[in-house]
N, C-alpha and C positions, 0 to 999 in steps of 0.2 A: 207750212212745214210742220209735221208731227214729230215731237221730241220724245225720246224714250230714255228712261233711266233704268239701268240694270244693277241689281243687288245680288252679288254672288257670282264669282268668276271661276267656279270649280269646273267639274267635268262638263255639265250641260251649259253652264254660263260661258265657258270658253268656246264651246261650239256655237253659241249664239253670236259671239264676237267674230268668230271665223267666218260665219255666213255673211255677216254685215260687211266685213272688210273685203270679201271676195265678190259678193253678189248684190251690193247695194244698188247698183244701176239696174240690175234685173228686177229687184224688189220694187224700185220706183216705177219701172215700166209696167210691171204686172199689176201693181196696186193702184196706179194712176195718181199717186201723190208722193211727195218727197218725205222720206222718213229718216230722221237723224238719230243715231245713238249718241246722246249728248254727254252722259255721265255714267261711269261704271264704279261700283263700290265692291271692294273685297278687303277682308281684315288683313290679308297679306298683300299690302299695297305694292310691294316690290315686283310681284309677278304681273302687274298691269301697268307698270311704268311705260312700257313701249307704246301704250295707247296715246300718250301725249303727242307722238309723232303724227297721229291721225286726227289731231284737233279734238280729241275726246277727253273730257275732264275726268280725273280719277280722285278717289277718296277712300278712306278706311272707316268712315262713319256713315251708316245708312241714313241717318237723319239729314245729311247733306243732300241726298237724292230726293227725299220727301219734301224738303224745303226748296228744291230747285224748280224752275219753271219748266216742268216736263208734263206731258199729257198722259203718258203710260208708264207705270212702274212695273218692272218685271222682277218678281221675287223668285230666286233660285238657290236659297240657302238651305231649304229643308227644315225639318224639325217642327216644333210647335210654338214655343214661347216667343222668340224674337220674330219669327215669320208671321205669327198672328198679329203682333204689334205693327209690323211693316204694312201688312195688307189692310188692317182696319184703319190705321193712320192715313194711308193713301186714299182709302174710300172716304174717310171723313173730310179730306181735303178735296173731294170730288175729282180725284185722279183715277184713271182706269187701271185695271190690274191684270197682269198675266202671270200665271204660276204653274208649276209642275208638282205642287205639293199635295199629293194624295192623302198623306197622313193628316195634314191640317184640315183639308176639306172633309174627310170622312168624320173627323171629330167635331168640327165647328162649322160645317157647311151651311146648316140651317141659319145660324146667326149671321154668317158672312154674306150670304145671298140676300137676306132681309135688309142688311145694312146697304148693300149695293143698290137694292131696289129703292130704298129711301133716298139715296143720294143720286139716283138716276145714273149709275155708273156701270160700265161693262166689266165683266170678269171673263177672262179667257183661261181655260184649263185643259185644252186639248192634250197637252203633254203629260197630264197627270195619270192617264190610263193608256197603255198600249204604245208608248213611245211615239213613233211616227205614224201609227195607224189612226186614220181619222174617225174613230169610233164616236167621239163626243159629237161631232158635226152630223154624223149619221143619225144618231138618236135625236138630236136637237132639231135637225132640219130635214134630212133625207127621208126619215120614217115618220114624219109628223102626222101623216094621215092615218096611221095605224095604231090600234091597240097592241101593245107589246105583250106577247104571250109567254115568252121565255127568253132568257139570256143565259148562255153558258159558254165557258171558254177557258183557255189557258192564258192566264194574265201575268205570269211571272217567268221571264226568260231564264233566270238563274236556276230555278227549280226544274224547268223543263230540260235544261242542259244536263243537270245532274241525273235526272231520270233516264235521259238518252244514254248517258255513259253507263248507268246501271244495266241497261239492256245489253251492254258489251261485257257483262259479268263482273263489273266493278262493284265493290261494296259502297254503301252510302258515304262512308268516310273517305274512301279513295276518290270517288266521283267529286265530292265537295272540294277536296284538295286540288284536283285538276281544274275545277272551276275557279278557285281562288288564284291559282298560278296563271291562268289565262285572263284574269281580270273580270270574269263574269260574276264572281261572288266577292262580297266584302270580307274583310278580316273578321268582322263580327256579323255573320249572316242570319241572325235569329229571325228578323222580320221576314226574310225570304223563305227559309226552310220551314218555319213554323206556320206559314200560311197567312201571316198578318198583313203583309204587303198586298197579297191577292184580295184579302178581305176589305182593305181600304178601297181598292179599285172597284170591287163589285158593289160596295155601298154607294159610290159615286154613280155608277151606271144604273143602279136601282132608283136613285133619286131622279135621274133624267127620264127613265122609262115609266115610272109609276108616280112621280111627284111626291115621294115619301123618303125622308131621311131616316135610315135605320141606324140604331145604336149598335156598337160592336157587341154588346152583351146579347143582342138578339141574333147574332150570326154564329152558326156552327163553324168553328175554325179548327182544322186538324192539319198538321204538317206532314213532312215526308221522312223524318228521321227514323221512324220505326220500320220502314220498308226494308225487307231483306232481298238479296238477289233471288232467293227461292220464290218470293212472291212474284217478282218480275218473270221468272221462268214459268211458273204455273200459269200466269195470265197469258203468256205467249203460246204455250201449248194448247190452251183452250180457246185461242182466237181473240185475245184481248191485249190491250196495252194499259198499263197503269199511268194515269196522268193526274196532276193536281188540278181539279176542275172547280172553278167558281161558278155558282149557279144562282139565279134569281128567277123565281117563277110564281105566278099567281094561280092558285088552285082553290076551287070552292070559295072564291071571294076573299081568300087570305093570301098574304105574301110570305113566301119562305125563301131564306137566303142562307147559302152555305158554301164553305170552301173545304174540300177534303179530297184525299187520294181516291180515285174512282177507277174501276175497271171499265174501260171503254172498248166496245167491239171494234175489231179492225175494219169493219165496214163503215164505221163512223169516221168522217174526215178528220176529226180532232185527234184520232189515234195516230195519224201520219205526221203530225206536227212535231218536229224534232229540234234538238239543240236549243239555241237561245231565242227561238221564234215564239211569237204569240199568235193566237187565233181566237176570234170571238164569233159565236153563232148567235144571231138575233132573229127571232121569229115574230113577224107581225101578222095580224089577222087577215090582211089583204095581200101584203107583199110575199108572205110565206117566209121560208128560212133564207137568211142572207149571211154571208161569211166575210169577215174582215181579218186579214192576215198580214204579218210583216214582223220586222224586228221590233220587239216590245220595249227595248231600253237601249242605252248607249248614247254617247255624246251626239253624234250627228242626227240620228232619227228623232231624238227628243228635242234637239235644238231646232230642227225643221218644224216640228209641231208648235214650238214657241213662236216662231216667226209667222206661222199661219195665223195665230191669234193676234199678233201685233198688227199684221196687215189687215185683218178683218176689222179690228177696232179703228185703225187709221182710216179705212174707207168710210166707216160710219161717221167719224168725226169730219172728214173732208166733205161728205155729202150734206152736212149740216142737219142731220136727223135730230129731231127734237127729243124723241124717246130713245135713249141709248141702252138702258137696261132691257134685255131682250129675252128673258126667260119667263115662262109662266110661273105663277106662284107655286112654291113647293108646299102645297097644303093638302096633299093627298091624305084622305082619311081611311084608306084601306087598312084593315086590321092585319097585324103581323102574327104569323104562326110561331109557336114555340120552336126554337131551333132544333129540337129533337123530334119534332112532329112531322115526319115524312115517311113514306112507304118506298121500299126498294127491295130488290134481291141483294144479298150480301155475300161477300167472301170473308171468311173468318179463319185466321191462322193461330193455332195454339201450339206452344212448345211444352211437351210433357215428358215425364219419365215413362219408360217402357214397362208398364205394369198391366196386369189383368184387371179388367173392370173399368179402365179409364174412359173408354168410349161410352160405356153404359151410363156412368155418372154425368158425363158431359151432355149426353142426349136427354137425360132426365131433366136437366136444368132448362134446356131449350124447350122441352115440352111444357114445363111449368109456365113459360112465358109465351106460349102459343106461337112458337117459331117452328115452322115446318122445314125439315132438312131435305134439300134436293139431291145433294151428293156429298159423300164424305169419303176421304181416302187418306192413307198415310204413305208418304214417299219413303222408299227403302234407303234412307240415308240417316246418318247420325250427325246431329248438330253438336255444339259445344256441350261438355258434361254429359255426353251420351243421351241427350234429349232427342226425341223424335217429333217431327212436325205433324200435327193433325190438321188437315185442310178441309174446310166445310163450306159448301155453297148452300144457301137457303133459298126457299121460295120467297115470294114477296112478304115482307114483314115490316113492322113498325120499328124505326130506329131506336126509340126509347126502350122498347122491349129488348132489342138486341144488345144495347149498352148495359142494361141491368143484368141480363143473363151473363154477359161477358165479365162483369164485375164479380158475380158470384163464382164463375169458373176460375177467375184469378185467385180466389181464396182457397182453392184446393191445394193441398201441400205438394201434389204431384205436378202442378203447373208452375213453370218457371218463366219469369219475364211477363210482360204485358201482352194480353190477347190483342191481336191486330184485327181491326174491323174496317172493311172497305166496301162501299156501295158498288153494285154491279149495274151498269146501264143496260 
C-alpha cells in the first residue's frame, strides 16, 4: 500500500480529497496498486474533522505529515516560505513530493530538483501549469524525441476570461469585477493581471523544454491593466484578438522568454480560446506543432492533475524501480537573450491632445530609433479630457528601440497617460 499525506485542504486540496473519497476504487484499479490518503493537514482543522469518519488522520501541524510514515507528500498551500520548507524537508527524508506550486518552482526549481536527484526522489508537478492539461507529461515524455522549437500559449484563465469580457465592450475594471464575482479572480489579483502567474508557468515549461531554469529578471513580463476597450476594438476590426501570450523560443542559439499582451491573428487557433480556458502550442522539430487545451485552473481540473502525479509515483514505487528520480539534469547551457531583445511588428496606442504638429513630433522620434511606421490613424472619437487616440502599427522593429521611443514620446507635454505597446504576431 502506498500512503499519501496531504498538506493544504483549500480549493485544490479539497478537490484532491473529493476525488479520493469518490474514486479511490477506480484509482486502485487503474493504477494497479492500493493508494491510501493517510493524513491531511490544514491550519483550519475544523473543516477537515469529517475525515475522521473515513479513517483519515487529521492535523493542523504540517510537521506531523512529514514525520508520518507516508511515501508521498502533497503540498498544496502555495506561497514560498513554508511550502519550500515542506518540500525540502520531505525530500531530505526521502519522501516523494507532489505540488501545484508554480511560484515556488519558478523561484527555486533548480535547487529543488537538484535535491530530489541527490535523494533519488520523485517530484510531480503536473498541476503547476495548465490545471488539468497534461502539458508537463507531454514535454517530459510525449515529445522527448524532439528538439523543442517554440512554446507559446495562454497560461492564465483569469486573464483570458477578463479579455473575453472586454471583447463584449466591458472596461478592464468592469471585466475584473465580473471575474471576481464569479470566483475566477482573487480579491487581490495582482499575480494574474500583471502577468506574473503566467511568467512562473512559462519558466517551468522552459526548464522542461530546454533544460534551463530562467530567472524572473530575464523574463519580459507585462500585464493587461493598461488595455482599453478601444485596443480590443481596433484589433477586432483589423482581424486580430488581444491575448496575454507567454512565449519561450530559441532563436540564433539563444533563448528568449516573455509574457505580454499580443495581437494574435484570428487565423491563429490561440485567438479562438475564450473565457477561463488555457491553450498551449508546442512545436517540435519532428512532430511539428501540437496543441494542448482545457480548463487551466479550478478545483477539479487541478486536483485531477495532482492525482495523475500521485498515481504515476505510486506505480513506480510498486514496480520496485531502483532509479526514482526521472528527469534529465537541468544543466542546459543555452545563453539567454536580454528580455527586450526580440523583433516583431508592434501596435502602439498614444493618447494625446488634439494639436497641430503632434504626429510630426511622434514620427520624428520613431525615425530616430529606426522604427518604420506601417500604418497610422486617428479614431474620430474623444477620450477623457478631450484626448484623441493615435494608433500606430509598425513594420518589424526591435522591442528595445520601441520601448525607448515610447518613453521619449511619454515625455511630450501633449501626451497623457502611458503609451501602450503590444507585439503583433
